[in-house]
C-alpha positions as protocol buffer text, in pm:
chain_id: "A"
residue {
  index: 1
  type: MET
  ca { x: -12420 y: -17832 z: 2385 }
}
residue {
  index: 2
  type: ARG
  ca { x: -12156 y: -17713 z: 2628 }
}
residue {
  index: 3
  type: THR
  ca { x: -12318 y: -17934 z: 2893 }
}
residue {
  index: 4
  type: GLY
  ca { x: -12218 y: -18253 z: 2708 }
}
residue {
  index: 5
  type: ILE
  ca { x: -11857 y: -18142 z: 2696 }
}
residue {
  index: 6
  type: ARG
  ca { x: -11859 y: -18063 z: 3066 }
}
residue {
  index: 7
  type: LEU
  ca { x: -11996 y: -18410 z: 3146 }
}
residue {
  index: 8
  type: LEU
  ca { x: -11711 y: -18573 z: 2956 }
}
residue {
  index: 9
  type: GLU
  ca { x: -11458 y: -18362 z: 3146 }
}
residue {
  index: 10
  type: ASN
  ca { x: -11597 y: -18488 z: 3479 }
}
residue {
  index: 11
  type: LEU
  ca { x: -11607 y: -18854 z: 3378 }
}
residue {
  index: 12
  type: ALA
  ca { x: -11337 y: -19038 z: 3571 }
}
residue {
  index: 13
  type: MET
  ca { x: -11165 y: -19297 z: 3354 }
}
residue {
  index: 14
  type: PRO
  ca { x: -11022 y: -19597 z: 3538 }
}
residue {
  index: 15
  type: ALA
  ca { x: -10644 y: -19622 z: 3543 }
}
residue {
  index: 16
  type: VAL
  ca { x: -10503 y: -19902 z: 3328 }
}
residue {
  index: 17
  type: HIS
  ca { x: -10161 y: -20050 z: 3254 }
}
residue {
  index: 18
  type: VAL
  ca { x: -10073 y: -20223 z: 2928 }
}
residue {
  index: 19
  type: VAL
  ca { x: -9839 y: -20513 z: 3006 }
}
residue {
  index: 20
  type: GLU
  ca { x: -9500 y: -20494 z: 2838 }
}
residue {
  index: 21
  type: PRO
  ca { x: -9247 y: -20777 z: 2793 }
}
residue {
  index: 22
  type: GLY
  ca { x: -9081 y: -20851 z: 3126 }
}
residue {
  index: 23
  type: ASN
  ca { x: -9359 y: -20703 z: 3341 }
}
residue {
  index: 24
  type: THR
  ca { x: -9466 y: -20907 z: 3641 }
}
residue {
  index: 25
  type: LEU
  ca { x: -9763 y: -20856 z: 3868 }
}
residue {
  index: 26
  type: TYR
  ca { x: -9523 y: -20734 z: 4135 }
}
residue {
  index: 27
  type: SER
  ca { x: -9347 y: -20485 z: 3906 }
}
residue {
  index: 28
  type: VAL
  ca { x: -9678 y: -20340 z: 3783 }
}
residue {
  index: 29
  type: ALA
  ca { x: -9810 y: -20316 z: 4141 }
}
residue {
  index: 30
  type: ARG
  ca { x: -9491 y: -20144 z: 4255 }
}
residue {
  index: 31
  type: LEU
  ca { x: -9506 y: -19902 z: 3961 }
}
residue {
  index: 32
  type: HIS
  ca { x: -9860 y: -19795 z: 4053 }
}
residue {
  index: 33
  type: ASP
  ca { x: -9809 y: -19814 z: 4432 }
}
residue {
  index: 34
  type: VAL
  ca { x: -10078 y: -20077 z: 4492 }
}
residue {
  index: 35
  type: HIS
  ca { x: -10065 y: -20412 z: 4670 }
}
residue {
  index: 36
  type: PRO
  ca { x: -10009 y: -20705 z: 4432 }
}
residue {
  index: 37
  type: SER
  ca { x: -10304 y: -20900 z: 4576 }
}
residue {
  index: 38
  type: CYS
  ca { x: -10539 y: -20605 z: 4506 }
}
residue {
  index: 39
  type: LEU
  ca { x: -10414 y: -20586 z: 4147 }
}
residue {
  index: 40
  type: SER
  ca { x: -10448 y: -20963 z: 4109 }
}
residue {
  index: 41
  type: GLU
  ca { x: -10799 y: -20978 z: 4253 }
}
residue {
  index: 42
  type: LEU
  ca { x: -10929 y: -20690 z: 4042 }
}
residue {
  index: 43
  type: ASN
  ca { x: -10797 y: -20842 z: 3718 }
}
residue {
  index: 44
  type: GLY
  ca { x: -10840 y: -21212 z: 3791 }
}
residue {
  index: 45
  type: VAL
  ca { x: -10474 y: -21294 z: 3723 }
}
residue {
  index: 46
  type: TRP
  ca { x: -10180 y: -21395 z: 3934 }
}
residue {
  index: 47
  type: ASP
  ca { x: -9905 y: -21486 z: 3694 }
}
residue {
  index: 48
  type: HIS
  ca { x: -9854 y: -21554 z: 3323 }
}
residue {
  index: 49
  type: LEU
  ca { x: -9903 y: -21192 z: 3221 }
}
residue {
  index: 50
  type: GLN
  ca { x: -9886 y: -21156 z: 2844 }
}
residue {
  index: 51
  type: PRO
  ca { x: -9757 y: -20847 z: 2661 }
}
residue {
  index: 52
  type: GLY
  ca { x: -10053 y: -20638 z: 2547 }
}
residue {
  index: 53
  type: MET
  ca { x: -10282 y: -20739 z: 2835 }
}
residue {
  index: 54
  type: VAL
  ca { x: -10467 y: -20445 z: 2985 }
}
residue {
  index: 55
  type: LEU
  ca { x: -10474 y: -20445 z: 3364 }
}
residue {
  index: 56
  type: ARG
  ca { x: -10711 y: -20222 z: 3559 }
}
residue {
  index: 57
  type: ILE
  ca { x: -10535 y: -20039 z: 3841 }
}
residue {
  index: 58
  type: PRO
  ca { x: -10728 y: -20016 z: 4171 }
}
residue {
  index: 59
  type: ALA
  ca { x: -10798 y: -19669 z: 4307 }
}
residue {
  index: 60
  type: PRO
  ca { x: -10573 y: -19567 z: 4596 }
}
């Protein structure tokens, strides 16, 4: 049974950011040190971010 626990420990969860009021694509990209176009392409958005949206953050 210990094996199942070990597998969960090694599972890499993707980084995400939950959009808050006032966030822009540029501010989120700057916060996570990624290029805005990479963030946009991965999430299929450019503007009109809505509070509560979950954005995937690209790996460095």
